[in-house]
C-alpha positions as CSV (number, residue, x, y, z in Angstrom):
1,M,-3.6,90.4,42.9
2,L,0.0,89.6,42.2
3,A,1.5,91.2,39.1
4,S,3.9,89.1,37.0
5,E,4.5,87.9,33.5
6,P,1.9,85.2,32.6
7,L,3.2,81.7,31.9
8,R,3.8,81.1,28.2
9,P,5.2,77.8,26.7
10,N,8.2,77.8,24.4
11,A,8.2,76.5,20.9
12,E,8.2,72.9,22.1
13,G,5.1,73.5,24.2
14,I,7.1,73.5,27.5
15,V,7.3,75.8,30.5
16,P,10.4,75.0,32.5
17,A,10.3,74.7,36.3
18,I,9.0,77.9,38.0
19,F,8.5,76.7,41.6
20,N,10.4,78.9,44.1
21,P,11.0,77.0,47.3
22,K,11.8,80.2,49.3
23,E,9.6,83.1,48.1
24,N,5.9,83.4,48.5
25,L,4.6,86.7,47.1
26,A,1.1,86.2,48.5
27,S,0.2,88.7,51.3
28,Y,-3.1,89.5,53.1
29,G,-3.1,92.9,54.7
30,A,0.1,92.8,56.9
31,W,0.1,89.0,57.0
32,R,2.5,87.1,54.7
33,S,2.0,83.5,53.6
34,S,5.0,81.3,54.5
35,K,6.4,79.2,51.7
36,I,5.9,75.5,52.2
37,G,4.9,74.1,48.8
38,G,1.3,73.1,48.5
39,G,-0.6,70.3,50.2
40,G,-4.3,69.9,50.7
41,Y,-6.8,68.5,48.2
42,L,-7.2,70.9,45.3
43,L,-10.6,69.9,43.9
44,N,-10.8,71.7,40.6
45,I,-9.4,74.3,38.2
46,V,-11.9,76.8,36.7
47,T,-11.1,78.6,33.4
48,N,-13.1,81.0,31.3
49,K,-13.6,81.9,27.7
50,I,-12.5,85.6,27.9
51,N,-9.1,85.8,29.6
52,P,-6.9,82.6,29.7
53,D,-4.6,84.2,32.2
54,I,-7.4,84.3,34.9
55,L,-7.7,81.0,36.7
56,Y,-9.4,79.8,39.9
57,T,-8.9,76.8,42.0
58,H,-10.6,75.7,45.2
59,S,-9.8,73.3,48.0
60,D,-11.4,71.0,50.5
61,V,-9.9,72.9,53.5
62,G,-8.1,75.9,51.9
63,G,-10.7,78.0,50.2
64,I,-10.5,79.8,46.8
65,F,-7.4,80.9,45.0
66,R,-7.1,83.1,41.9
67,S,-4.3,83.6,39.4
68,D,-4.1,86.5,37.0
69,D,-0.9,85.4,35.3
70,A,-1.9,81.9,34.0
71,G,-0.9,80.1,37.2
72,R,2.5,81.6,37.8
73,N,1.3,83.1,41.1
74,W,-1.9,82.5,43.1
75,A,-3.5,84.3,46.0
76,M,-6.6,83.6,48.1
77,V,-9.7,85.5,47.5
78,H,-11.8,84.1,50.3
79,T,-10.4,86.1,53.2
80,N,-12.2,88.1,55.9
81,V,-15.6,86.4,55.8
82,H,-16.8,86.8,59.4
83,P,-16.8,84.8,61.5
84,Q,-15.6,81.9,59.3
85,S,-13.4,81.9,56.2
86,L,-14.6,80.4,52.9
87,D,-12.4,77.4,53.5
88,C,-14.1,74.2,52.7
89,V,-15.3,74.8,49.1
90,R,-17.3,72.0,47.6
91,D,-17.7,73.7,44.2
92,L,-16.9,77.0,42.5
93,W,-18.8,78.3,39.4
94,V,-17.1,81.1,37.4
95,D,-19.0,83.0,34.8
96,P,-17.3,81.8,31.5
97,M,-17.9,85.3,30.0
98,N,-17.0,87.3,33.1
99,P,-14.3,85.8,35.3
100,D,-14.9,88.4,38.0
101,T,-18.3,86.8,38.8
102,L,-18.3,83.7,40.8
103,I,-20.5,81.6,43.1
104,A,-19.1,79.3,45.8
105,A,-20.8,76.5,47.7
106,V,-19.0,76.3,51.1
107,G,-19.2,74.2,54.2
108,N,-18.4,71.0,56.0
109,Q,-20.2,68.7,58.4
110,W,-17.9,69.6,61.4
111,L,-18.4,73.4,61.6
112,P,-21.5,75.5,61.7
113,Q,-23.5,75.6,58.4
114,Q,-22.2,78.0,55.9
115,R,-23.9,78.9,52.6
116,I,-23.7,79.7,48.9
117,Y,-21.9,83.0,48.2
118,K,-21.6,85.2,45.2
119,S,-19.0,87.8,44.2
120,T,-18.9,90.2,41.3
121,D,-15.4,91.5,41.8
122,G,-13.3,88.4,41.7
123,G,-13.9,87.4,45.3
124,Q,-12.8,90.5,47.0
125,Q,-16.3,91.2,48.3
126,R,-19.0,88.6,48.5
127,Y,-22.5,88.3,49.8
128,K,-24.7,85.5,50.9
129,L,-27.0,83.9,48.4
130,L,-28.5,80.9,50.1
131,D,-28.3,79.4,53.6
132,T,-27.7,75.7,53.0
133,H,-25.3,73.0,53.9
134,A,-22.6,71.9,51.5
135,F,-19.9,69.2,52.2
136,G,-16.7,70.8,51.1
137,N,-14.6,68.3,53.0
138,G,-16.9,65.3,52.5
139,P,-15.7,61.8,51.7
140,T,-15.9,62.1,47.9
141,R,-15.4,65.8,47.6
142,S,-13.2,65.6,44.6
143,T,-15.8,64.1,42.3
144,G,-18.1,66.1,40.0
145,R,-19.8,69.4,40.4
146,I,-22.8,70.8,42.3
147,L,-23.1,74.2,40.7
148,Q,-24.1,74.5,37.0
149,Q,-25.3,77.2,34.6
150,S,-28.0,76.4,32.1
151,P,-26.5,76.2,28.5
152,E,-29.7,77.9,27.3
153,D,-30.1,80.8,29.8
154,P,-27.0,82.3,31.4
155,E,-29.2,83.7,34.2
156,T,-30.3,80.2,35.3
157,I,-28.0,78.7,37.9
158,Y,-28.6,75.4,39.6
159,A,-27.1,74.3,43.0
160,A,-27.2,70.8,44.4
161,P,-25.7,71.0,47.9
162,G,-27.7,67.9,48.9
163,W,-28.7,68.4,52.5
164,E,-31.8,70.5,51.5
165,G,-31.9,69.2,48.0
166,V,-31.6,71.0,44.7
167,F,-32.2,74.7,44.0
168,V,-32.6,76.9,40.9
169,S,-32.1,80.6,40.4
170,H,-33.4,82.4,37.3
171,D,-31.7,85.7,38.1
172,G,-28.1,84.8,38.3
173,G,-28.2,83.6,41.9
174,E,-30.0,86.4,43.6
175,N,-33.1,84.3,44.5
176,W,-33.5,80.6,44.7
177,T,-36.4,78.1,44.4
178,P,-36.1,74.6,46.0
179,L,-36.6,71.7,43.6
180,G,-36.7,68.8,46.1
181,L,-34.5,65.7,46.3
182,E,-33.4,66.4,49.9
183,K,-31.0,64.4,51.9
184,R,-28.9,63.2,49.0
185,Y,-25.1,63.1,49.3
186,V,-24.4,64.6,45.8
187,D,-21.2,63.5,44.0
188,D,-22.1,65.2,40.6
189,F,-24.7,67.3,39.0
190,K,-24.9,67.8,35.2
191,I,-27.2,69.4,32.6
192,D,-27.7,68.0,29.1
193,R,-26.3,70.6,26.7
194,E,-28.8,69.6,24.0
195,N,-31.8,69.6,26.4
196,P,-31.4,72.0,29.3
197,Q,-34.5,70.7,31.0
198,R,-32.7,67.3,31.4
199,L,-30.8,67.3,34.7
200,F,-28.8,64.5,36.3
201,I,-27.9,63.9,40.0
202,C,-25.3,61.3,41.0
203,A,-25.5,60.6,44.7
204,E,-24.3,58.0,47.2
205,S,-25.5,56.7,50.5
206,R,-23.8,58.4,53.4
207,K,-24.6,59.3,57.0
208,M,-23.7,63.0,57.4
209,S,-24.2,65.7,60.1
210,N,-25.1,69.3,60.3
211,K,-25.3,72.1,62.9
212,T,-26.5,75.6,62.2
213,S,-24.5,77.5,64.9
214,W,-21.4,77.2,67.0
215,N,-23.3,76.1,70.0
216,G,-26.1,74.5,68.0
217,K,-27.2,70.8,68.3
218,R,-25.7,68.5,65.7
219,T,-28.2,66.5,63.7
220,Y,-27.4,63.3,61.7
221,H,-29.2,62.0,58.6
222,E,-28.9,59.1,56.4
223,M,-28.3,60.5,52.9
224,E,-29.8,58.4,50.0
225,G,-27.8,57.4,47.0
226,G,-28.6,56.7,43.4
227,L,-28.7,58.2,39.9
228,Y,-31.6,60.6,39.4
229,R,-32.9,62.3,36.3
230,S,-35.3,65.2,35.7
231,E,-36.9,65.9,32.3
232,D,-38.6,69.1,33.4
233,G,-35.9,71.3,34.9
234,G,-36.0,69.7,38.3
235,Q,-39.8,69.9,38.9
236,S,-39.8,66.1,39.2
237,W,-37.2,63.4,39.6
238,E,-36.9,59.8,38.5
239,K,-34.5,57.4,40.2
240,L,-32.6,55.4,37.5
241,L,-30.1,53.5,39.5
242,D,-29.8,52.6,43.2
243,E,-26.0,53.1,43.0
244,G,-25.0,56.1,41.0
245,P,-21.7,56.8,39.3
246,L,-19.3,59.1,41.0
247,E,-19.2,61.4,38.0
248,I,-20.7,61.7,34.6
249,I,-19.8,63.6,31.4
250,Q,-21.5,64.1,28.1
251,S,-19.6,63.0,25.1
252,P,-18.2,65.9,23.0
253,M,-18.6,63.7,19.9
254,E,-22.1,62.4,20.4
255,P,-24.4,64.3,22.8
256,N,-26.7,61.3,23.3
257,R,-23.9,59.4,24.9
258,W,-22.9,59.9,28.6
259,Y,-19.9,58.3,30.3
260,G,-19.8,57.5,34.0
261,L,-17.2,56.6,36.5
262,F,-18.4,53.7,38.7
263,E,-16.8,53.0,42.1
264,A,-13.7,54.9,40.9
265,R,-12.9,51.5,39.2
266,T,-14.6,51.3,35.8
267,V,-15.9,53.5,33.0
268,A,-19.3,52.8,31.5
269,Y,-21.5,54.6,28.9
270,S,-25.2,55.1,28.4
271,D,-27.0,55.9,25.1
272,D,-30.4,56.2,26.7
273,H,-29.8,59.1,29.1
274,G,-28.7,57.1,32.1
275,V,-31.2,54.2,32.1
276,T,-28.8,51.4,31.1
277,W,-25.0,51.3,31.1
278,Q,-22.4,49.4,29.1
279,D,-18.7,48.9,30.0
280,A,-16.3,51.3,28.4
281,S,-13.1,50.4,30.2
282,E,-11.2,48.9,27.2
283,G,-7.6,50.0,27.4
284,L,-7.6,50.6,31.2
285,N,-6.1,48.5,34.0
286,I,-9.1,47.5,36.1
287,S,-9.0,46.4,39.7
288,E,-11.1,43.5,40.9
289,K,-11.8,45.4,44.2
290,Q,-12.5,49.0,44.9
291,P,-9.2,50.8,44.6
292,S,-7.5,53.2,47.0
293,P,-7.6,56.8,45.6
294,T,-3.8,56.6,45.1
295,W,-3.8,53.4,43.0
296,D,-3.2,53.4,39.3
297,T,-6.5,51.6,39.0
298,S,-8.5,54.5,40.6
299,Y,-10.4,56.6,38.1
300,K,-12.1,59.6,39.6
301,A,-11.3,62.4,37.2
302,I,-12.7,62.8,33.6
303,G,-12.7,65.8,31.3
304,A,-13.4,66.7,27.7
305,G,-11.9,68.7,24.9
306,P,-13.7,69.7,21.7
307,D,-13.5,66.2,20.2
308,F,-11.9,63.9,22.9
309,L,-12.3,62.7,26.4
310,V,-9.4,62.5,28.9
311,L,-9.3,60.3,32.0
312,A,-6.8,60.4,34.9
313,N,-5.9,57.7,37.4
314,G,-4.7,58.0,41.0
315,Q,-1.0,58.0,40.1
316,G,-0.8,60.7,37.5
317,S,-1.3,58.7,34.2
318,F,-3.7,60.0,31.6
319,F,-5.8,58.3,28.9
320,T,-7.7,59.7,25.9
321,K,-10.7,58.5,23.9
322,T,-11.0,60.1,20.5
323,S,-14.1,58.2,19.1
324,L,-17.1,56.3,20.4
325,E,-15.5,53.0,19.5
326,S,-11.9,53.6,20.3
327,P,-10.3,52.1,23.5
328,W,-8.6,54.4,26.0
329,Q,-5.1,55.3,24.9
330,K,-2.4,56.1,27.5
331,V,-0.7,59.4,27.0
332,E,3.1,59.0,26.6
333,A,4.8,60.4,29.7
334,G,7.4,63.1,29.2
335,E,9.2,65.4,31.6
336,R,7.9,66.8,34.8
337,Y,9.2,70.3,35.7
338,Q,8.8,70.6,39.4
339,G,11.7,72.6,40.8
340,D,12.9,72.0,44.3
341,W,9.5,70.9,45.6
342,F,9.6,69.1,49.0
343,A,7.3,66.2,48.0
344,R,10.0,63.8,46.8
345,S,11.2,60.6,48.5
346,K,14.7,60.9,47.1
347,P,16.5,63.0,44.4
348,N,14.6,63.2,41.1
349,T,11.9,60.9,42.4
350,W,8.5,62.6,42.5
351,D,6.3,59.9,44.0
352,K,3.5,62.3,44.8
353,F,2.9,63.4,41.2
354,G,-0.7,63.0,40.4
355,R,-1.4,61.4,43.7
356,A,-5.2,60.9,43.9
357,T,-5.9,63.1,40.9
358,A,-9.1,65.1,41.6
359,A,-9.7,67.0,38.3
360,I,-8.5,67.0,34.7
361,V,-9.5,70.2,32.8
362,V,-9.0,71.1,29.2
363,D,-8.6,74.8,28.4
364,P,-11.7,75.9,26.3
365,L,-9.4,78.2,24.3
366,N,-6.6,75.7,23.7
367,P,-7.3,71.9,23.5
368,E,-3.6,71.1,24.0
369,H,-3.5,73.0,27.3
370,W,-4.5,70.8,30.2
371,F,-4.6,71.2,33.9
372,F,-4.9,68.6,36.7
373,S,-5.1,68.8,40.5
374,D,-4.5,66.3,43.2
375,Y,-3.8,65.9,46.9
376,Y,-1.0,68.4,46.8
377,T,-0.8,70.5,43.6
378,I,-1.8,71.9,40.3
379,Y,0.1,71.0,37.2
380,Q,-0.2,72.4,33.6
381,S,0.6,70.9,30.3
382,W,0.8,72.7,27.0
383,N,1.3,69.6,24.8
384,S,-1.7,67.4,25.6
385,G,-0.4,65.8,28.8
386,K,3.1,64.8,27.7
387,N,5.1,67.3,29.8
388,W,3.9,68.9,33.0
389,T,4.9,71.9,35.1
390,L,4.1,72.4,38.7
391,T,2.3,75.7,39.2
392,I,1.4,76.2,42.8
393,D,3.3,79.3,44.0
394,G,1.0,81.0,46.5
395,I,-1.2,78.0,47.1
396,E,-0.6,76.7,50.7
397,N,-3.3,74.2,51.7
398,T,-1.5,72.4,54.5
399,V,-3.2,71.6,57.8
400,I,-1.0,72.6,60.7
401,H,-1.0,70.7,64.0
402,A,1.7,72.7,65.9
403,I,4.0,75.7,65.7
404,E,6.9,76.2,68.1
405,Q,9.5,78.9,68.5
406,T,13.1,78.4,69.5
407,P,14.0,80.6,72.5
408,G,16.9,82.8,71.7
409,N,16.8,82.1,68.0
410,P,14.1,84.0,66.2
411,D,15.0,82.4,62.8
412,L,14.4,78.8,63.8
413,V,10.7,77.8,63.9
414,H,9.4,74.2,64.2
415,M,6.2,73.0,62.6
416,G,4.1,69.8,62.7
417,M,1.8,69.2,59.7
418,A,-1.0,66.8,59.0
419,D,-0.2,64.2,56.3
420,N,3.3,65.4,55.6
421,G,5.1,65.4,59.0
422,Y,7.7,67.7,60.5
423,F,9.0,70.9,58.9
424,H,11.2,73.7,60.1
425,S,12.1,77.2,59.1
426,E,15.5,78.9,59.3
427,D,14.3,82.3,58.2
428,G,11.7,83.2,60.9
429,A,8.9,81.4,59.1
430,S,9.3,83.0,55.7
431,S,9.7,79.5,54.3
432,F,9.7,76.0,55.6
433,S,11.5,72.9,54.5
434,K,11.1,69.2,55.3
435,G,12.9,68.1,58.4
436,G,13.7,64.8,59.9
437,G,11.3,62.1,61.1
438,S,9.1,59.8,59.1
439,A,5.6,60.0,60.6
440,D,2.9,61.7,58.6
441,N,1.1,63.6,61.4
442,Y,3.1,65.5,64.0
443,K,0.7,66.7,66.7
444,A,2.8,68.5,69.3
445,I,6.3,70.0,69.5
446,A,8.4,71.0,72.6
447,V,11.9,72.7,72.4
448,A,14.0,72.2,75.5
449,P,14.7,75.7,77.0
450,S,18.0,74.6,78.6
451,D,19.3,73.2,75.3
452,T,17.4,74.4,72.2
453,S,19.0,71.9,69.9
454,I,16.9,69.2,71.6
455,V,13.4,69.0,70.1
456,Y,10.6,66.6,71.0
457,I,7.7,65.9,68.7
458,L,4.6,63.6,69.1
459,G,3.2,61.6,66.2
460,P,2.1,58.1,65.2
461,K,4.3,55.1,65.5
462,D,3.7,54.2,61.9
463,H,1.3,56.3,59.8
464,G,-2.2,57.6,60.5
465,W,-4.3,60.4,62.0
466,Y,-3.4,59.7,65.6
467,S,-0.5,60.4,67.9
468,N,1.0,57.9,70.3
469,T,4.8,58.1,70.0
470,L,7.5,60.6,71.1
471,Y,10.4,61.4,68.8
472,R,13.6,63.3,69.8
473,S,16.1,65.3,67.9
474,D,19.5,66.4,69.2
475,D,20.3,68.6,66.2
476,S,17.4,71.1,66.0
477,G,15.1,68.9,63.9
478,L,17.4,67.6,61.2
479,N,17.2,64.0,62.5
480,F,14.8,62.3,64.9
481,K,14.9,59.1,66.9
482,R,11.8,57.3,68.0
483,S,11.3,56.6,71.6
484,P,10.7,52.9,72.5
485,M,7.9,54.1,74.8
486,T,9.0,51.6,77.4
487,N,6.2,50.7,79.8
488,I,3.6,52.9,78.0
489,P,0.5,50.9,77.0
490,K,0.7,49.8,73.4
491,E,-2.9,49.6,72.1
492,K,-2.9,52.2,69.4
493,D,-6.6,53.0,69.5
494,K,-6.7,53.3,73.3
495,W,-3.6,54.9,74.5
496,L,-3.0,58.1,72.6
497,V,-0.6,61.0,73.3
498,N,-1.3,64.5,72.2
499,S,0.6,66.8,74.8
500,V,4.3,67.0,75.8
501,A,6.2,69.2,78.2
502,V,9.9,69.5,78.9
503,D,11.5,70.6,82.1
504,P,12.9,74.1,81.7
505,Q,16.0,73.2,83.6
506,D,16.7,69.6,82.4
507,A,16.4,68.8,78.7
508,D,16.2,65.0,79.4
509,K,13.3,65.3,81.8
510,V,10.1,65.1,79.6
511,Y,6.5,64.5,80.3
512,I,3.6,63.3,78.1
513,A,-0.2,63.1,78.5
514,V,-1.5,59.5,77.8
515,S,-5.2,59.1,77.2
516,G,-7.3,56.4,78.8
517,A,-8.6,56.0,82.3
518,V,-6.1,57.4,84.8
519,E,-4.8,54.3,86.6
520,P,-1.3,53.1,87.5
521,D,0.5,52.0,84.4
522,K,-2.4,53.2,82.2
523,G,-3.6,56.7,81.4
524,G,-2.4,59.9,82.9
525,V,0.9,61.8,83.1
526,W,4.0,59.7,82.3
527,A,7.6,60.9,83.0
528,S,11.0,60.2,81.5
529,Q,14.3,61.1,83.1
530,D,16.4,60.0,80.1
531,G,15.1,61.9,77.2
532,G,12.2,59.6,76.4
533,Q,13.9,56.2,76.6
534,N,12.2,54.9,79.7
535,W,8.9,56.0,81.2
536,T,7.2,55.8,84.6
537,W,3.6,56.5,85.5
538,D,3.5,59.9,87.3
539,S,-0.2,60.6,88.1
540,E,-0.8,59.9,91.7
541,G,-3.9,61.9,92.7
542,L,-4.8,62.9,89.1
543,A,-8.6,62.3,88.6
544,P,-8.3,58.6,89.4
545,G,-10.3,56.2,87.2
546,N,-11.5,59.0,84.9
547,Q,-10.6,59.6,81.2
548,F,-8.5,62.8,81.4
549,F,-6.4,63.6,78.4
550,Q,-7.7,64.1,74.9
551,T,-7.7,61.3,72.3
552,S,-8.1,63.1,69.0
553,I,-5.2,64.5,67.1
554,W,-7.6,67.2,65.9
555,D,-8.3,68.6,69.4
556,V,-6.6,71.8,70.3
557,G,-3.8,71.3,72.9
558,Y,-1.7,71.7,75.0
559,Q,-3.1,70.0,78.2
560,L,0.2,69.7,80.1
561,A,2.7,72.3,81.3
562,R,5.7,72.4,83.5
563,N,7.2,75.5,85.2
564,L,10.8,76.4,85.9
565,N,10.2,75.8,89.6
566,G,9.2,72.2,89.0
567,S,5.5,72.5,89.4
568,M,3.1,71.2,86.8
569,V,-0.5,71.8,85.6
570,A,-2.7,69.3,83.7
571,A,-5.9,70.5,82.0
572,K,-9.0,68.5,81.0
573,H,-11.8,70.1,79.1
574,H,-13.8,70.8,82.2
575,M,-11.3,70.5,85.1
576,L,-7.7,71.3,86.0
577,Y,-5.2,69.7,88.3
578,Y,-1.8,71.0,89.6
579,R,1.1,69.9,91.7
580,N,3.8,71.9,93.4
581,N,6.7,69.5,92.7
582,D,7.5,66.0,91.5
583,D,7.1,64.6,95.1
584,A,3.7,66.1,95.6
585,E,0.4,64.4,94.5
586,W,-1.8,66.0,91.9
587,Q,-4.6,68.1,93.3
588,R,-7.8,69.6,91.9
589,S,-7.7,73.3,91.2
590,G,-10.7,75.4,92.3
591,I,-11.2,77.0,88.9
592,S,-14.4,76.0,87.1
593,L,-15.8,76.8,83.7
594,Q,-17.7,80.1,83.4
595,E,-19.8,78.8,80.5
596,K,-21.3,75.3,80.7
597,N,-20.9,74.8,76.9
598,G,-17.2,75.9,77.0
599,K,-14.0,74.0,77.8
600,F,-10.5,74.7,78.9
601,M,-8.5,74.8,75.6
602,Q,-4.8,75.2,76.4
603,V,-2.4,75.7,79.4
604,F,1.1,77.1,79.1
605,S,3.8,77.9,81.7
606,S,5.4,81.3,81.8
607,P,9.0,80.8,80.5
608,D,10.6,83.1,83.1
609,E,8.3,83.5,86.1
610,A,8.3,80.9,88.9
611,G,4.9,79.4,89.5
612,V,3.1,81.4,86.8
613,Y,0.7,79.7,84.3
614,Y,-1.8,80.8,81.7
615,L,-5.0,79.0,80.8
616,S,-7.4,79.7,78.0
617,E,-11.1,79.0,78.2
618,Q,-13.5,78.8,75.3
619,Y,-16.2,81.4,75.9
620,G,-14.5,82.2,79.3
621,G,-11.4,84.2,78.7
622,L,-7.7,84.0,79.6
623,H,-6.7,83.2,83.2
624,R,-3.4,83.6,85.1
625,S,-2.2,81.7,88.1
626,D,0.7,82.8,90.3
627,D,0.7,79.9,92.7
628,N,1.5,76.8,90.6
629,G,-2.1,76.5,89.2
630,K,-4.0,76.4,92.5
631,T,-5.9,79.6,92.0
632,W,-6.6,81.7,88.9
633,T,-7.4,85.3,88.0
634,Q,-9.1,86.2,84.7
635,I,-7.0,88.7,82.7
636,L,-9.1,88.8,79.6
637,D,-12.9,88.3,79.5
638,Q,-13.3,87.3,75.9
639,G,-13.6,83.7,74.9
640,I,-10.4,82.2,73.6
641,E,-9.7,79.2,71.3
642,A,-5.9,79.4,71.3
643,F,-3.0,81.5,72.6
644,A,0.8,81.8,72.6
645,I,3.3,83.2,75.0
646,D,6.6,84.6,73.7
647,R,9.2,82.2,75.0
648,S,11.7,85.1,74.9
649,N,9.5,87.7,76.5
650,S,6.7,86.5,78.7
651,K,4.9,89.8,78.7
652,R,4.0,89.3,75.1
653,I,0.9,87.1,74.6
654,A,-1.3,86.6,71.6
655,V,-4.8,85.1,71.7
656,A,-7.2,83.8,69.0
657,L,-10.8,84.6,70.0
658,D,-13.5,81.9,69.9
659,E,-15.9,81.6,67.0
660,C,-13.2,82.9,64.7
661,N,-13.5,86.5,66.0
662,G,-10.0,87.6,65.4
663,L,-6.7,87.9,67.2
664,L,-5.5,90.1,70.1
665,I,-2.0,90.8,71.5
666,T,-0.6,92.2,74.7
667,G,2.9,93.5,75.4
668,N,2.5,93.9,79.2
669,G,1.2,90.6,80.4
670,G,-2.4,91.3,79.8
671,Q,-2.9,94.7,81.3
672,D,-3.8,96.1,77.8
673,W,-5.0,94.2,74.7
674,H,-4.8,95.3,71.1
675,V,-6.5,94.1,67.9
676,L,-4.2,92.5,65.3
677,D,-4.6,92.9,61.6
678,G,-7.9,91.1,60.7
679,H,-6.8,89.9,57.2
680,L,-5.7,86.5,58.4
681,P,-7.5,84.2,55.9
682,Q,-8.4,81.5,58.4
683,R,-9.2,81.9,62.1
684,H,-10.3,78.5,63.3
685,R,-8.2,76.0,65.3
686,L,-5.1,78.2,65.1
687,K,-1.7,77.2,66.3
688,M,0.6,80.2,67.3
689,A,4.1,81.0,68.3
690,F,6.4,84.0,68.3
691,A,9.6,84.3,66.3
692,G,11.5,87.4,67.3
693,N,9.3,90.3,66.2
694,R,6.9,88.1,64.3
695,L,3.8,86.3,65.3
696,V,3.6,82.9,63.4
697,V,0.2,81.3,63.0
698,G,-0.6,77.8,61.7
699,T,-4.0,77.2,60.1
700,P,-6.2,74.2,59.5
701,G,-6.0,74.5,55.7
702,N,-3.9,77.4,54.5
703,G,-0.5,76.6,55.9
704,V,1.4,79.1,57.9
705,F,1.3,82.9,58.1
706,Y,3.4,85.5,59.9
707,L,2.8,89.0,61.0
708,P,5.5,91.5,61.8
709,I,4.9,92.8,65.3
710,S,5.6,96.6,65.3
711,E,4.5,99.5,67.5
712,E,1.5,99.8,65.2
713,A,0.3,96.4,66.4
714,F,-0.2,97.9,69.9
715,Q,-2.2,100.9,68.8
716,R,-5.6,99.4,68.1
717,D,-7.6,99.0,71.3
718,A,-9.2,95.6,71.9
719,N,-12.6,97.3,72.2
720,D,-12.4,98.1,68.5
721,T,-14.5,95.5,66.9
722,E,-13.3,96.3,63.4
723,L,-11.6,92.9,62.9
């Protein structure tokens, strides 16, 4: 872990700003974490009763982080779980008397089923406890807990992942017994501290999916909702309500009273162990309709001190209740110490503070020391919520759509991020800062080789998780102008654009891949001769009448490439087309998938070899064409999810193997392959680019990492499976 002086408040209970916008001390083997500044939904902060300087947090897409200096610095502890990282963490239990012992419930519905893990050394090594499906990135992932320790017996641990029901272990998690209540989408699971045999499950109705392997069949089930109670340690269950609260908490003042958050809109209490509920929202601003998570009327986080409750809304306001009869009292807002954090709309305006607050936690050793987490960050207060300090150095939970190098300039790296838009680095990916543009999801980036100050990006016209509009910058990403997309079909949900290619010789000649059936003036390849101002359909011969290009912003690209000789290649998941020049029609290439369950993932043009292209195939390897894409030769026979060609040295190629099996590199165009450092924390859906003597990798939840490429990187043979 990182060594530093732990955070300590001054006499006024304040810690001034500590956020460093340039330096990230977190490293993983030879990989360094780039500094961006947070992002991603941080679901909880876990303390302990032994050492207040040891903290944990976990994320919906970014895994588990630990701090040994009270939150000054954080580092991931979930790395190197093969073949997947422990990325989507639904809940994390830490032994309150031994913070090196932890149990994590991991998984999401889109990837192969993961499991419940245990570690006894602070997360450095872990082992499987239970094969089960958890929803770490589910719809209401920020609510409640699904792992609990019995207040009576520290060896008794409960888990309620939901898909296969509830489980109990009586030996600290080594062995588990099922307790029923299957197919429930669990929002919260709690144990009565006065009666450890009394258990509560809060669930909601959801249709969720599961698959047990990478190539396994996906199954769907309707998950039943409700509030459930057991009086016999889970041996039997009674349904109390058809619609359960999102989260419940036992009053610290009166153990027979429970409070619940209903629809994230109201607070209610029960004095009969969940059978009946009375309104307890006095003092709160209540919405007539179900609020958005970022409204000030959204209440999804509730915590407790020794003699009070604390409630948080979706815009970073906090409320306390100090007796059973008292209304909620709003905490007087003080200063926010956030440093030079990117998430501000204008100077000194921090509109993302407390955005969709996920958890509010009171330090068990100091009731004036509070934590909260939200969509972006972790904050701490040492004076009961009046002043707050941003404490996220080392936590990078951003989801990266695209990474692109700048030929001839190893310092300038472009990056497109989910939710937060376009960023760029001027120090070779050591750190990134917010660039121009306004869209919140930038899917693809292309730098014009003939004029690297010209940068094209693809994103939504307005805001949303889709891409349908091209933006152009003439000043290396500082400012962008939106293309009018003249002649391009305008239906947002039908005509989507996820791939872009620039002519290597002419910076104004740009091509995009428009989804939808390939027909004149509809789907297919569209070309612009004036930098994206005007467009013409350019798809004669390309799979007529068929849907060709991808529609989802989450799919791995790129599907379109252009060579310096004027040829082009377009890839669909199971077929590939090429043309020799702009005057020629598109023709079907003879290459076919080697595995029927695979697909063509990405196609790139060589930056300096006429007619040369590279194509990656999931489960089928890396292929090279020397004749404009007509015929192909396999140069690597391992399945590939993503790859990158060094735009300043076409002999250097890096590949990310399928099923998260690690990364390889070649320095001689594919004649020899070598294993790269295997400590990269995430290996799924990677986006890669070179930056001088660095390989830069964007991940789907842990931001960006870079690896120095030295002679040592070319020493480990690819046959070495020690990844």
